[in-house]
N, C-alpha and C positions, 0 to 999 in steps of 0.2 A: 527559340527555335534555331538560332543562328549556329552554324557549326562552331565547336568548342574552339578550334584553331584560330578563329577570327576574333575571340574575345581577349581584352587586355587582362593582365593579372588581377587588377582590382575587380573588374567585372566577374572574372572566374571565382574570386573570393566571395564576392556579394551573392552570386548565384548559389554557391555552396551554403551559405548562411541562410538564404531563403529556402532552399530545399530541405534543410535541416529543421527549420522552424515549421514548415508546412508540408507534410509528406503528400497532402493531396495535390500540391502543385507539381511535385515530381512524377506522381501517377499519372496526371493529366498529360504532362509534357511526354512521357514515355507512350502513352496511348496515341497521342496526336502524331508522333513521329512514326510509330507504326502504321497508322492510317495513311500518313503521306507516302509512305513506302508502298502500301497496297495500291494507291493510286498511281503513284510514279511508275511502278513496275508492273502494272495491270495484273495484279494477283487477286483477283476476286474470289478465287477458290479459298482464300484464307479469311474472307470476310466474316463467315459465321463464327469462327474462333475468336476474331477480334471482337465482335459483337458480344460474345459470352464473356470475354474478360472485361469488357467495359461495363457490362450490366452487373457484374459480380462485385467489382472492387473500384470503380471510378467514381470521381465526384459526381454528384447528382446531375450537373448540366451535360456532362459527357455520357453518362448512362442514359439519360433521357434521348440524346442524339443516337445512341446505339439502338434503343428501342424504335425510334423513328425509322432507322435503317432497316431494321428487322421487318417492319410492316410491308415493305415492298422489297424484299430481299432479291427477288428474281431480277427485277429491273435494275437495282443498285449493282448487283454482281454482274449482270450483262454490261453496265456502263463501265465497270472497273476492268472487264475483260476485253473492252473494245468492241463488243458486239452491238453495242448501242451509242450513239454519239452523246458526248457529255451534255449537249444541248437538250436532247431528248430527256436524259436523266434528270437534268436540272428542271425542266418543265414538269416532268411527273412528280417529282418531289414537292415542287412549289404549289402544285394544284391539289396536293392531298388534303383532305378535310382535317 
C-alpha cells in the first residue's frame, strides 16, 4: 500500500513478481486503494459502486467486507460523507450481529 515512489528497485521487482503470480492480490490492492480514497476524500456517494465491484470480483475476504458494508449502507455512507462521526460509524459496525 506504500506509494510506488518509496519502493526500492528490488522491492518494485518483487512486487511485480507477486502481482503476476497472484492476480487476487492485485485486485485486493486496487480495491483497498479505492476504498482508502473514498474515506480520505469523503466520497460516500461512490460507495455503492465500490461495493458492487468488490462483490463481483474481489477475493472472498474483501467481497465479504463489501457485503458487510452493504448491510448498513446508509450509516457507512453518512460516515464517509462526514455527516456522522467516524466513532459513531465504528460503533454501529462493531455492534452489528
